[in-house]
N, C-alpha and C positions, 0 to 999 in steps of 0.2 A: 304403424307402418312408416318406414323411412321414406322421405320425399326425395332422397338423393338416388338417382338412377344409377344402376351398375352398368357401366359401359365397357364393352369388350372390343369395340372398333372393328373395322373391316379386316378380313383374313383371307389368305389364299386357301383353296380347297385342301391342299396337301399339308398345310401348316399345322403344327401341334401347338395347342394353347389351352389353358384352363383344363388340363388333364385329359384332353381328347384331340383327335384329328377329325377332319370333315369328310362328308360325302358330297356328291354333286348337288344334292338338294338342300344342303345346309346353307342357311343365310342368316344375316344379322340385321333385320330392319330396326332402325333406331340404335344400331351398334350394341345390341345386347341379345341374349338368348331369350326364347319364350319362357323356358323354365331353367333355372340354375340352382343347384343344390351344392352347398359347400360345407364340408366337414360335419356331416350329419351323423349323429350317434343316437341310437334308440336302445333303451334297456328297461327292464322291469324289476321293481323292488319287490323282493319276496323273502320269505324265511329260508334260511340255508337248509336244503333238503338233506345234507349230509350230517347235520348236527342232531343231537338228541331232541326230541319233540319239545320239551319244556325249556330247553336251554338254547334253542336256535336263535341266532341273531339274524337281523335283516341284511341281505346282500342285494347287489344289483346284478341281474343276469343280462349280459350284453347280447343283443341280437344283431344290431347294425352298428358299425363304428367307422368314423372318419371317412364317410362316403361322399364322393363328388360325382355329380351327374348333370348333364345338360341336354335339353331338348330344343331343337331349332324349329322355327315356323316352317311348315310345309314338309315335315319329315316324319318318318316312323323310326323311333329308337326302340330297339328290342333289348330289354333287360333279361339276360339269360342266366339261370341258376338252377340248381337241383331242387326238386320238390322238398318242401319243409325247411328250406335254407333261410327263410326270413324275408322273402320277396313281398309277401302280402303285408307284413309288418311295415315294410318300407312304404308301400302304396298307401296304407292307412295313415302313416305319419305325414305324408305329403298332403293328404286330403284333410288332415286335422281330426281324424277319428282316433283319439287318444284315450287309453284306459286310465282309470284313477291311479293305478300304481305304475304308470308308464313315465319314464324320464326321457325327454327329448332335448337334444342340444344341437346347435349348428345353425345354418342360415339358409333360408329358402327365398329365392328371388323369382318374381313373375313379371315378365315384360319390363324388366329393369328396376322394379320396385321391391324393396325388402318386405316380406310378409311377417305379420305376427298372428297369434291365434285368432283374434277377432277378424282380421282381414281375410284369413283363409276361410273362416266360416261364412263371411259375406260373399266370397267368390264361389264357394262350393255349390254345385248344382246348376250353375249357369255358366260362368267363365271356366270353371274347373268342373269336369264331370268324370264319372267313373262307370265302366262297364263291369259288373260283378262276374265272378267266376261261374256261379251256378244259376240255372234257369229257375231254381226254386225261389229266387227272389221275386218272381212274379206271383201274384195272388191267384190261386186256382179258381176262386169263386167270383172273380171280377172280369168282365169283358175286356179284351185287349185294348180297345179304343179308350176306355176310361182310364186304364193304367198308363197309356202313353200320354194322354192329355194332361193328367194330373189335376191338381187343385187350381181352381180359378182364384185370382187375386184381386183385391180391391176392398176399400172401406165400405162402399155402398153396394146395394143390389145391382144397380145399373153398371157400376164399374166391374163387378164380378161377372155379369153377363157379357160385357164387352171383352173381358179377359178370356172367358170361356170360348167365345166365338173366334177370337184370334188364335187361341191354342188349337181349336178344332181345325181351322184353316191350315195351320202349320203342320199338324199331324197328317192331313190329307196330302199335303205337298211332299212330306217325307215318305209316306207310303208309296207315292208315285215314283219318287226319285230312287228309292231303294227296292223297288220291285215287289211290294206287297199289295194285293188286291184290296179293293174297298170293302169286300165282304169280311176281311180279317178283323175289321173294327168291331164287329158283333160277335166274333168267335171267342172261345175260352182257351186258356193255355193248353189243355189236354187235346184240343182239336188241331193243334199246329205241330209241324215236324220240328225236330231239334234245331235244324238250321234256321227255320222261320222264327223260333223262339229267341235264338241268339240275335237275330236281326231286330226283333222287338226290343231287346235289352239295349241295343245300340241306339234305336230311335228314342227310347226314354232318355238316354244321355244327350241326344242331339236336340231335344225339344227347346231348350233354352239357349240355343246357339252358342255352345262353348267354344273356347279357343284351344283348349287342351283336353284330351281324353286319356285317362289311365285305364287300360284294359287288362284286368287281372286274370291270366290264364283263360282266355275266352274260347279255347278249343279243346277242352278235356275230352278224352276218349275218341277223338276223331283221327282218321288216318291223314296223311300229309295232303292228299288232294282235297279232301273235304275241309281240312283246316285252312288251306289256302283260299277256298271259296269264302269261308267264314270271315277271314281277316281282309278279304277284298274290299269290304265296306269301310274298314278303317283306313285302308290305302286310299280309297276315294276321298275320305274326309281330309287326309293329309294333303292330297293333291290339290284340294280346293283351298288350301292355305292354313289349315289347322295343324296342330302338333299332336302326336300320339306317342305315349309311353306304353309299349306292349310288353307285358310281363309274361314270361314263358319259360318252361324247362326244355323246350324243343329247339335245339340249335339249328336243325335243318329248316324248320319253319322260319326262324329268325333270318337266316341267310337268304331265303327266297323272297321275303316280303318287306324287310326293313332296309332303311338307308344306312343305318349305323347300328352297332351292337355294343352293349355294355355287359361285360362278363362279371357276374356276381359270384364271389367265392369267399368263404370264411367271413361273411358279414360285411363285405365291402366290395366296391367295384375295383377290380384289379387292372382292367383295361377297357377303354371306350374308344372305338375306332370304326372306320367305314367297313361295311360288309365286303368291299373290294379287297381289304387286307387279308381276308380268309382265302384268297386265291393261292397263297403260299404261306407256310409257317415262317418263312424268312421275313415276311411283312408284319408279323405279330411280335409283340414285345415281351409279354409276360409268359412264363413257363406253362401256367395253367391254360392260357389261350392256345398255345402251341399244342398242348396235350389234347384239347378239344378238337383241334384240326385233325390230328392223327387218329382220334377216336371215331371220326365220321366213317360210315361204311365204305365210301369210295376210296378211303385212304388206308383201308386194311385193318382197322381197329388196332393200330400200333400200340404196343405195351408202353405204359408211362406210369411213373410213380404218382402222378397227379390224378389218375383215373382209378376209382375205387375197385371195380370188377374188371379184370383184364380178359380180353379175348384176342389172343394173338393169331397170326396166320397158322393154318394147319400144316 
């Protein structure tokens, strides 16, 4: 890890810098972003599927290329892109979940310091946490309380007992803060509603007091009102000083809950701007961002060459 901090300096809210503009909540404590990603590319080495089986050479299939992204302390940044476009690959790359055939290049900075693979691993699960997409990540045979508390830590029995007691206390505090009753601790996943299960996933991420949460499609199958309730806890975390990277395909959800939006298209971020910029297409820069604005229901599903299935006005 580099010991040289990446400083961005103070900026005005409307100023464009480092590939993005700000929202009212954007800030630079220490004159740097909480998370900054520069020129990130992710690909997978594989045999050429178009070549004859025994003659196939290895190629690199690119999923993410030349991507720049920043998350400020105290804000929700929504990364918006189509389902299957590579957003989860990006999230896994940030968290250091790399496959043996995965090729990752670029630079990731956290709190001003450049990260390498070892440093990402040491931060993962405490300073950096993730909320997975599916509630199936919870063990159906284990009580909720044991899953939230997790493993006690320490070299001796007394240290592990002390760690367990501290984690039990934090779990109870989180239950109270996020509206889960004490009885939930003894319940199993099948006894909880979908909304409660998603809250449990968030509490698992919060147990080690992270500074950044990456939430990967946390609202699948929910209508907009229910989705807003689900991401309300992420909003609460950001308002308390944390940073959130919300990964979603739902532009309406992003515009309602996030401070800024990063538009993910063709494997990279084409525009990163305040949600206020979506008040008018004239405030947006990239043609694909403008097309998303026109594709919103309240704007009449305007035909655009950047939108796959067109639904014009009757």
